[in-house]
C-alpha positions as CSV (number, residue, x, y, z in Angstrom):
1,M,-94.0,-0.6,11.1
2,A,-95.2,0.8,7.8
3,T,-92.5,1.8,5.3
4,Q,-91.8,5.5,5.1
5,F,-89.6,7.3,2.6
6,R,-88.5,10.7,3.8
7,T,-88.2,13.4,1.1
8,R,-86.7,16.9,1.1
9,S,-87.7,20.1,-0.6
10,P,-87.7,20.2,-4.4
11,L,-85.0,22.1,-6.3
12,G,-84.7,23.0,-10.0
13,P,-87.4,23.7,-12.6
14,E,-86.0,21.6,-15.5
15,L,-88.3,18.7,-14.9
16,D,-91.9,18.8,-13.7
17,L,-91.5,16.7,-10.5
18,P,-94.0,16.2,-7.7
19,P,-93.6,18.0,-4.4
20,G,-91.0,16.5,-2.2
21,F,-88.6,15.7,-5.1
22,R,-85.4,17.7,-5.9
23,L,-83.6,17.5,-9.2
24,V,-79.9,17.0,-10.0
25,M,-79.2,17.3,-13.7
26,L,-76.1,15.7,-15.3
27,R,-74.6,16.4,-18.7
28,E,-74.9,13.8,-21.5
29,M,-71.8,11.8,-20.5
30,G,-72.8,11.6,-16.8
31,D,-73.9,8.4,-15.0
32,A,-77.0,9.0,-12.9
33,F,-76.8,5.7,-10.9
34,T,-73.1,6.2,-10.0
35,H,-73.6,9.8,-9.1
36,A,-76.5,9.1,-6.9
37,K,-74.7,6.3,-5.1
38,A,-71.6,8.5,-4.6
39,H,-73.6,11.4,-3.2
40,A,-76.6,9.8,-1.7
41,A,-75.9,10.8,1.9
42,E,-75.6,14.5,1.0
43,L,-78.3,14.5,-1.7
44,G,-81.0,13.1,0.6
45,A,-84.2,11.3,0.0
46,G,-86.3,12.3,-2.9
47,T,-83.4,13.5,-5.0
48,L,-83.8,12.5,-8.7
49,V,-80.5,12.4,-10.6
50,F,-81.2,12.7,-14.3
51,V,-78.9,12.5,-17.4
52,G,-79.9,14.7,-20.4
53,R,-79.8,12.3,-23.4
54,F,-82.2,11.9,-26.3
55,D,-81.6,8.2,-27.0
56,I,-81.8,6.9,-23.5
57,S,-83.9,7.9,-20.4
58,E,-81.5,7.4,-17.5
59,F,-82.2,8.5,-13.9
60,A,-81.8,7.4,-10.3
61,V,-83.7,8.3,-7.1
62,V,-82.5,8.3,-3.5
63,L,-84.7,6.8,-0.8
64,E,-84.3,6.7,2.9
65,P,-86.4,3.8,4.2
66,D,-87.5,3.4,7.8
67,E,-87.2,-0.3,8.0
68,P,-84.3,-2.8,8.2
69,L,-82.1,-3.2,5.1
70,R,-83.2,-6.8,4.8
71,T,-86.8,-5.9,4.0
72,A,-86.2,-2.3,2.7
73,R,-84.5,-3.8,-0.5
74,R,-88.1,-4.6,-1.6
75,A,-88.1,-0.9,-2.7
76,F,-86.5,-2.3,-5.8
77,Y,-89.9,-3.8,-6.8
78,A,-91.6,-0.5,-6.2
79,G,-89.1,1.2,-8.5
80,M,-89.5,-1.5,-11.2
81,S,-93.3,-1.2,-11.0
82,A,-93.2,2.6,-11.2
83,L,-91.0,2.3,-14.2
84,A,-93.4,-0.1,-16.0
85,D,-96.4,2.1,-15.1
86,A,-94.7,5.2,-16.5
87,L,-93.9,3.3,-19.7
88,A,-97.6,2.2,-19.9
89,T,-98.7,5.8,-19.7
90,H,-97.0,6.5,-23.1
91,A,-97.4,3.1,-24.7
92,P,-99.7,2.3,-27.6
93,P,-103.0,0.6,-26.5
94,E,-102.5,-3.0,-25.3
95,K,-98.7,-2.9,-25.9
96,P,-97.3,-5.6,-23.6
97,I,-94.8,-4.4,-21.0
98,A,-93.3,-7.2,-19.0
99,F,-90.4,-8.0,-16.5
100,V,-87.9,-10.7,-16.8
101,W,-87.1,-11.4,-13.2
102,P,-85.9,-9.5,-11.5
103,D,-84.6,-6.4,-13.3
104,A,-85.1,-6.4,-17.1
105,V,-88.0,-4.5,-18.8
106,H,-89.3,-5.9,-22.1
107,V,-91.7,-4.2,-24.5
108,D,-93.4,-6.7,-26.8
109,S,-90.6,-9.2,-26.0
110,G,-87.8,-6.8,-26.9
111,L,-85.4,-5.6,-24.2
112,V,-85.7,-1.8,-23.6
113,G,-83.8,-1.6,-20.4
114,G,-84.2,-2.2,-16.7
115,G,-83.7,-1.2,-13.1
116,R,-81.0,-1.7,-10.4
117,L,-80.6,-1.0,-6.7
118,A,-77.7,0.1,-4.4
119,W,-77.6,0.6,-0.7
120,S,-75.3,1.9,2.1
121,E,-73.3,-0.6,4.0
122,G,-74.6,-1.6,7.3
123,P,-76.3,-4.4,9.3
124,E,-79.2,-6.2,7.7
125,D,-81.4,-5.7,10.8
126,E,-81.0,-1.9,10.8
127,P,-82.3,0.8,8.4
128,P,-79.8,1.7,5.7
129,Q,-78.7,5.3,5.5
130,W,-79.9,5.3,1.9
131,L,-81.1,3.3,-1.1
132,V,-80.7,4.2,-4.7
133,F,-83.0,2.9,-7.4
134,G,-81.7,3.5,-11.0
135,A,-83.4,3.0,-14.3
136,T,-82.2,3.1,-17.9
137,I,-84.6,2.8,-20.8
138,R,-83.7,2.9,-24.5
139,T,-85.9,5.5,-26.2
140,V,-84.2,5.7,-29.7
141,S,-82.1,3.0,-31.3
142,M,-78.6,4.2,-32.2
143,V,-77.5,0.9,-33.9
144,E,-77.0,1.1,-37.6
145,G,-78.3,-1.6,-39.9
146,E,-81.5,-3.6,-40.0
147,P,-83.5,-4.1,-36.8
148,G,-83.1,-7.9,-37.3
149,L,-79.5,-7.7,-36.4
150,R,-80.4,-7.2,-32.8
151,P,-83.7,-9.2,-32.5
152,L,-83.7,-9.1,-28.7
153,A,-83.2,-5.4,-28.3
154,A,-86.0,-2.8,-28.7
155,A,-86.4,1.0,-28.4
156,L,-89.5,2.9,-27.5
157,D,-89.6,4.8,-30.8
158,D,-89.6,1.5,-32.7
159,E,-92.4,0.2,-30.6
160,G,-94.9,2.9,-31.5
161,F,-94.7,4.9,-28.2
162,D,-95.9,8.5,-28.1
163,P,-93.1,10.8,-29.0
164,L,-91.3,10.7,-25.7
165,A,-88.6,13.0,-24.4
166,A,-86.4,11.2,-21.9
167,G,-87.4,13.6,-19.2
168,H,-91.1,12.9,-19.6
169,L,-90.5,9.3,-18.6
170,A,-88.6,10.4,-15.5
171,E,-91.4,12.7,-14.5
172,S,-94.0,9.9,-14.9
173,F,-91.8,7.6,-12.9
174,T,-91.7,9.9,-9.9
175,R,-95.5,10.2,-9.8
176,H,-96.0,6.4,-10.1
177,L,-93.4,5.8,-7.5
178,M,-95.2,8.1,-5.0
179,T,-98.4,6.2,-5.7
180,L,-96.8,2.9,-5.0
181,V,-95.0,4.1,-1.9
182,D,-98.3,5.4,-0.5
183,A,-100.0,2.1,-1.3
184,W,-97.1,0.3,0.6
185,Q,-97.6,2.5,3.6
186,E,-101.4,2.2,3.7
187,K,-101.9,-1.5,2.6
188,G,-98.6,-3.2,3.1
189,F,-96.0,-4.5,0.7
190,N,-98.5,-6.9,-1.0
191,A,-99.9,-3.9,-2.9
192,V,-96.5,-3.4,-4.4
193,A,-95.8,-7.1,-4.9
194,G,-99.1,-7.6,-6.8
195,D,-98.3,-4.8,-9.2
196,Y,-94.8,-6.2,-9.9
197,L,-95.9,-9.8,-10.2
198,S,-98.7,-8.9,-12.7
199,R,-96.0,-7.8,-15.1
200,L,-93.7,-10.7,-14.6
201,A,-93.1,-12.8,-17.7
202,P,-95.5,-15.8,-17.5
203,E,-94.3,-19.1,-16.2
204,K,-96.7,-22.0,-16.9
205,G,-98.1,-23.9,-13.9
206,V,-96.6,-21.9,-11.1
207,S,-97.8,-19.3,-8.5
208,R,-95.3,-16.7,-7.3
209,N,-94.9,-14.3,-4.4
210,I,-92.2,-12.1,-2.9
211,A,-90.6,-13.0,0.4
212,D,-89.9,-10.4,3.1
213,D,-86.3,-10.3,2.0
214,G,-87.2,-9.7,-1.7
215,D,-86.5,-13.3,-2.9
216,L,-89.0,-14.7,-5.4
217,L,-91.0,-17.7,-4.1
218,V,-92.2,-20.1,-6.7
219,R,-94.7,-23.0,-6.1
220,R,-95.4,-25.4,-8.9
221,M,-98.9,-26.6,-9.4
222,G,-99.6,-29.8,-7.4
223,K,-96.4,-29.4,-5.4
224,V,-95.9,-28.5,-1.7
225,E,-92.3,-27.4,-1.9
226,I,-91.5,-23.7,-2.6
227,E,-88.5,-22.8,-4.7
228,R,-86.7,-19.6,-3.5
229,R,-85.0,-17.6,-6.1
230,K,-82.5,-15.3,-4.5
231,L,-82.6,-11.6,-5.3
232,L,-79.5,-10.3,-3.7
233,P,-76.9,-12.1,-6.0
234,L,-78.7,-10.8,-9.1
235,L,-78.8,-7.2,-8.0
236,A,-74.9,-7.3,-8.1
237,T,-74.9,-7.7,-11.9
238,P,-77.9,-6.2,-13.9
239,S,-79.0,-8.7,-16.6
240,W,-79.7,-5.9,-19.0
241,L,-76.3,-4.3,-19.0
242,D,-73.3,-5.5,-21.1
243,P,-70.6,-6.2,-18.6
244,D,-67.9,-5.3,-21.1
245,T,-69.2,-2.0,-22.2
246,G,-71.5,-1.0,-19.4
247,A,-74.2,-0.1,-22.0
248,L,-77.6,-1.5,-22.6
249,R,-77.5,-4.9,-24.3
């Protein structure tokens, strides 16, 4: 059965969201991902929870997939691809935007943020009540001192992006997410997988694909064996978050 994501009527004029999305705005100290998880059942599909900050674009979207949880988690890849496509909309020409599998987003080799996924508890072979995809992108560096002090970190303003209010990135994300979900429904998940894999950091001499359960399948040139890299354990601890502070690395 084709994946379908139900949406509910939009609410709130603060962001220019596509039809079918509704907006929940949080104050600067809010946590979009935590809020969306805690209230996903009552908020419903298509709700975008957004935190109003100028240095970080932070938002989370509630989804209600119509397929078993085991395969529905692949919505994570749709969210990641929509995030990268939204960034590309505002990026300088030919600015490289890449994933470090599975959840980190790099711009010109600098970490700007990433995505994460949560889901309601339930059997793997039944549709979950909800999924939540969350994204955090550093738009402005707030670290004092020379950029070389944090060589692995980046911010969009330092990378030459168009002047970008945090809300504009969220708006772009919702539109690209709709496009990818439509492609999933019409052409199957391979349309989403191809978009994600095209931005995955290169790995010499391998071909890669995404399994039905979201694992990354890696085959090395000249080899028959396929290496399976598990997605589920990595979703538990986002690679781009500092576990001590809960902030972007």
